[in-house]
N, C-alpha and C positions, 0 to 999 in steps of 0.2 A: 695742389700741384706745384705751385710756385714756391711755396714754404719748403716743399720737400726737395726741390732743385736747390734752393739756397742753403738748405741744410747740409746736402751732400757735398756742395761745393765749400762750405766751411770746414767739413771733415777733410777734405782734399787739402785745403789750405794748411791745416794743421799737420796732416801726414807729410806733405811735400816740404813744409818748412822745417819740421823736426829732423826729418831724413836728410834734407839738404844741409842743415847745419851740422849734423853729425859726419856725413860723408865728406864735406867740404872743410871740415875744422883744420886739417893740415894746411890747405891752400890760405884759409883765412888767417892762420897764424903767420904764414909767410908774408902775407901782404901787409899785415900789421907791423911786422918787424920792418919791411922795406919802406912803408910810409914814416914810420919813426925815424929811421935813419937817413931818409932823403931829405928831409927838411925840418925845421922848428915847428913843434906844435903838437897837438894831441893826435892820436890814431884815428879817431872818429870825428865827424862832423856831424853836428846835431843842429836841425832846425825846426822851428814851429811851422807846420803845415796845417791846413784845414782838412779834417777828416769827415766820417759819416755824420749827418745831421748837423754840419757846420761846426763841429766841436774841434778845437785844436788838439794836436797830438805832437810828440817829439819824433821826427824822423831821423833815422841813422843811415849814415854813409861812411865809407872810408874817405877820410880827408884827402881831396885831390887839389886844393888850392892853398895858398899861403894864409897864414892866419888873418882873420878880418878882412878876407878879400870880398866877402860878401857886401861889405860896407860901400864898395865902389860900384855895386850894382848887383841886381839879382839874377840877370841874365848872363849866360856864357856866350860869347861872340866870337865864332870863328873856332877851328881847332887848335889854334896856337895862342889862345888868350894868354897874355904874359903873367896872368895871377896862377895859372895852373902849374903844379910842380912837376919835376921830370917823372916821378912815379905817377903823379895824377894824369898825365897824359895818357900813358898806357892803360891805366885803370879805366879812364873814361872811354877810350876807344873801343874796349871790349867790355864795357858795362859792368866791369867787377867792383867798381865803387859802389854799386847799388846791393851788393850781396848782403850787407848788414840788415837790410830792410826784411830779411827772413825772419829777424827777431820781431819787428813790427807786425809781420804777419802772425807769427805764434802768440803775440800778446793781444792779437784781435784788433789793432789799429788799422790793419791793412789786409788786402787779399792778395793772393799771387796775381790774379787778373782783375783789372779794375781801373778807372781813370786815375791818371797820375795826379797826386795831390798838389795842389798849388799852394803859395803863400797867401795870407790874408789880403795882401795888397791887390792881387789880381781877382781873387773871389769877390771882393767889394764891388768889382765892375760887372759881375755876371747880371744877365737879365733873369727876370723871374722864371723863364723857361730853362735857361742855361742852370739855374740852381738846383734843378731836378737832378744832376748828376751827384748832388750831396746826399741823395737818399741811399746810396750804396757806399760799401767800403772803397776807398781809394786802392790802387794796386800797383805792384811792381813794374807790370807790363800791361799793354793795352793796344788797341788797333791803332791809335794816335802815335804811339811811341814806335811802331812797326813803320807806319807810312811817313812819319817825320823823324827818321834816323838822321837825316842831315840838317836838322833844324838850326844848328850851330852855324853851318855855312850860309844858310839862307839869311840869318840875321847878320852875318858878317858883310853881306852885299848890300844891305839896307843903309840908307842915310840915317834913318832913326829907328834902330833895332827894337826899342821898347814899343813904339807905335806899330811897327809891323807885327810884333807879337801880339798885341792887345787886338789890333783890328783884323788881321788875317789869319794868323796861326792859330790863336786860342779859340775863335770861333769854329775852325774847321776841325780841331782836335775834339772839342765838345761834341759835334756832330758825329764824328767817328765812333765816339764813346757810346753813344745812343744805341749803336747796333748790338753790343752786348748788354747794355742796360736793360733794353727792351725785351731781349730774348736771351736771358742768362742760363744757357743750357749747358749740360757737362760737355756736350761736343763742341760747342763754341769756346768754352773754357780751355779745353785740351787743345784746340786748334790754334788759339792765340798763344799759348805756352809753346808749341811746336814751332810756330812761326818764329818766335822770339829767339829760339835757341838755334834752330837750323836756317833762318833766313827765309 
């Protein structure tokens, strides 16, 4: 039964990502041109994240920060982080920078719904219980992303944003993700997508 559910979800992933890329191609082209004209650097930001079974993969985003901005820290603090470009502020606000991850879904590195993939630095801090979320494909959206839409603002109010993320936010996000991981039904899959799109 579980295998059947996961197979249907994978088929939906392929369908949604392919159709999404085709239908959104004019928008994707416009965003690419905007990113390129707005600041120096490539259109896409590529970063190594930890995927299913702890394997690394290359995640795609539209670049929303200045080149090499990640060297100053992996967390984005506040909505007006000075590293964010003009186009990047708009793209991040409406989550449009995440659209290239439809390619990651099509390639099989990610699912539409699943725990947001972390960088190795934070995955290395997982407890054995928390590492169970690595048994599923990471996703573009999840319950944690919905509940922590204001994560940047929370971190901006912290004296030590990284410790706040590691000690408070990351464990809560993992617990929220367990809801779908333990019950990966088609209904929950579609419900999370609906809540992501329509709030």
